[in-house]
C-alpha positions as CSV (number, residue, x, y, z in Angstrom):
1,M,52.4,165.2,-3.5
2,L,49.2,163.5,-2.2
3,T,47.5,166.8,-1.4
4,A,47.7,168.0,-5.0
5,W,46.5,164.7,-6.4
6,I,43.5,164.6,-4.0
7,R,42.6,168.1,-5.0
8,K,42.8,167.2,-8.6
9,V,40.6,164.1,-8.3
10,T,38.0,165.8,-6.1
11,N,37.6,169.0,-8.2
12,W,34.5,167.5,-9.9
13,F,32.7,167.7,-6.6
14,I,34.5,170.5,-4.8
15,I,34.1,173.2,-7.4
16,P,30.3,172.8,-7.8
17,L,29.9,172.7,-4.0
18,A,32.0,175.9,-3.7
19,N,29.8,177.5,-6.4
20,F,26.6,176.5,-4.5
21,L,28.0,177.9,-1.2
22,A,29.1,181.1,-2.9
23,R,25.6,181.6,-4.3
24,A,24.2,181.0,-0.8
25,G,26.4,183.8,0.6
26,I,28.6,181.6,2.8
27,S,32.1,183.0,3.2
28,A,35.3,181.0,3.1
29,N,36.3,182.2,6.5
30,A,32.9,181.1,8.0
31,L,33.5,177.6,6.5
32,T,37.0,177.5,7.9
33,I,35.7,178.3,11.4
34,L,32.9,175.8,11.0
35,G,35.4,173.1,10.1
36,C,37.5,173.9,13.2
37,V,34.5,173.8,15.5
38,L,33.5,170.4,14.0
39,N,37.0,169.1,14.6
40,V,37.1,170.3,18.2
41,A,33.7,168.6,18.8
42,L,35.0,165.4,17.2
43,G,38.0,165.5,19.5
44,A,35.4,165.5,22.4
45,V,33.6,162.5,20.7
46,I,36.9,160.6,20.4
47,A,37.6,161.3,24.1
48,T,34.4,159.4,25.0
49,G,35.6,156.4,23.1
50,R,33.4,156.6,20.0
51,L,36.4,156.3,17.7
52,R,34.7,154.7,14.6
53,L,31.9,157.3,14.7
54,A,34.4,160.1,14.9
55,G,36.5,158.6,12.1
56,F,33.5,158.7,9.7
57,C,32.6,162.2,10.8
58,L,36.2,163.4,10.3
59,I,35.7,162.6,6.6
60,A,33.1,165.4,6.4
61,A,35.3,167.7,8.5
62,A,38.2,167.0,6.1
63,G,35.9,167.8,3.2
64,I,35.1,171.2,4.7
65,D,38.8,171.8,5.0
66,G,39.1,171.1,1.3
67,V,36.2,173.4,0.3
68,D,37.1,176.6,2.0
69,G,40.0,177.5,-0.3
70,A,38.0,176.6,-3.3
71,L,35.1,178.7,-2.1
72,A,37.5,181.7,-1.6
73,R,38.7,181.3,-5.2
74,Q,35.2,180.9,-6.6
75,M,34.1,184.1,-4.9
76,G,37.2,185.8,-6.3
77,R,38.2,186.8,-2.8
78,P,41.2,184.7,-1.6
79,T,42.8,186.9,1.1
80,K,46.0,186.8,3.1
81,F,44.0,186.8,6.3
82,G,41.9,183.8,5.0
83,A,45.0,181.8,4.3
84,F,46.4,182.7,7.7
85,L,43.1,181.8,9.5
86,D,42.9,178.5,7.6
87,S,46.5,177.6,8.6
88,V,46.1,178.5,12.3
89,L,42.7,176.7,12.6
90,D,44.2,173.7,10.9
91,R,46.7,173.4,13.7
92,L,44.0,173.8,16.3
93,S,41.7,171.2,14.6
94,E,44.4,168.6,14.3
95,S,45.6,169.2,17.9
96,A,42.0,168.8,19.2
97,V,41.6,165.5,17.5
98,L,44.9,164.2,18.8
99,L,44.1,165.5,22.3
100,G,40.8,163.5,22.1
101,I,42.8,160.4,21.3
102,A,45.3,161.0,24.1
103,W,42.4,161.7,26.5
104,W,40.7,158.4,25.6
105,Y,44.0,156.5,26.1
106,M,44.3,158.0,29.5
107,G,41.5,155.7,30.6
108,Q,43.2,152.7,29.1
109,P,46.0,150.6,30.6
110,G,49.5,151.9,29.9
111,Y,50.7,155.3,29.0
112,I,52.7,155.0,25.7
113,E,49.8,156.1,23.5
114,E,49.3,159.4,25.5
115,I,53.0,160.1,25.0
116,L,52.8,159.2,21.3
117,A,49.8,161.5,20.8
118,Y,51.7,164.4,22.4
119,V,54.8,163.7,20.2
120,T,52.5,163.7,17.2
121,I,50.9,167.0,18.2
122,V,54.4,168.5,18.5
123,G,55.6,166.9,15.3
124,S,52.5,168.0,13.3
125,T,53.0,171.6,14.6
126,M,56.7,171.4,13.7
127,V,56.0,170.1,10.2
128,S,53.8,173.2,9.6
129,Y,56.1,175.6,11.4
130,T,59.2,174.6,9.4
131,R,57.3,175.2,6.1
132,A,56.0,178.6,7.3
133,R,59.4,179.7,8.6
134,A,61.1,178.5,5.4
135,E,58.7,180.5,3.4
136,G,59.5,183.5,5.7
137,I,63.1,183.4,4.5
138,G,62.1,182.8,0.8
139,V,62.4,179.0,0.5
140,D,59.4,177.0,-0.8
141,C,59.4,174.0,1.5
142,E,56.6,171.5,0.7
143,V,58.9,168.4,1.0
144,G,58.2,165.5,3.2
145,L,55.7,162.7,3.4
146,F,53.7,163.5,6.5
147,T,51.9,166.7,5.5
148,R,48.5,167.6,6.9
149,M,46.6,165.6,4.2
150,E,48.6,162.4,4.9
151,R,48.2,162.8,8.6
152,C,44.5,163.3,8.3
153,I,44.1,160.2,6.1
154,V,46.1,158.1,8.7
155,I,44.0,159.4,11.6
156,I,40.7,158.8,9.8
157,A,41.7,155.3,8.7
158,A,43.0,154.4,12.2
159,L,39.8,155.5,14.0
160,I,37.6,153.6,11.6
161,L,39.7,150.5,11.5
162,G,40.5,150.5,15.3
163,V,44.3,150.7,14.9
164,T,45.0,154.0,16.6
165,S,47.9,152.8,18.6
166,Q,49.8,151.7,15.5
167,A,48.8,154.9,13.8
168,L,50.2,157.0,16.6
169,W,53.6,155.3,16.3
170,L,53.5,156.0,12.5
171,L,52.5,159.6,13.0
172,A,54.9,160.3,15.9
173,I,57.9,159.0,13.9
174,G,56.7,160.2,10.5
175,T,56.2,163.8,11.7
176,M,59.6,164.0,13.3
177,I,61.3,162.6,10.2
178,T,59.4,165.1,8.0
179,T,60.5,167.9,10.3
180,I,64.1,166.8,10.1
181,H,63.7,166.4,6.3
182,R,62.5,170.0,6.0
183,I,65.3,171.3,8.2
184,V,67.9,169.6,6.0
185,F,66.2,170.7,2.8
186,V,66.3,174.4,3.9
187,Y,69.8,174.1,5.2
188,L,71.0,172.8,1.8
189,R,69.4,175.8,0.1
190,V,70.5,178.6,2.4
191,R,73.5,177.4,4.3
192,D,75.9,180.0,2.7
193,Q,73.5,182.9,2.4
194,A,73.8,185.8,4.7
195,L,70.8,187.1,6.6
């Protein structure tokens, strides 16, 4: 999966940075909250039409998202609440960015992009929810192409390159396909099991 590969190739930078932050006394939860606040702020920047600027800034926000887990491990204090907080704020962060895109498109001719942004928000939430619910019934469900990392890369590239309309089509369709893929995956594993 792309997420695992990116973590592997960025460890040379992430681990020393996590060590530095741990020595500075910054907690992983504080970093998670900071990343979310930054994403919400960038959603507002996108809403004003400064798409390319927001795209470059989202690279830093995505970096923060990658460091908080490493920081918790470096401090020897990964907690269930930290994992829960990270997951919840990831949903809020992504929704804020997509809402910013939808808001910007509300001032443009047509309406299809606003609908696509909404479908993408729903689809992104469903991709995450299907995994969480599957894990709740004991099924490891990390299948599918449009996980958070892939969606984040598509959004960043789209904002920087000025192809947000095309990216919204890709994300709207891709998140729904990934959701269906996960539903089928779980069905095939538990269809005959009693609750």
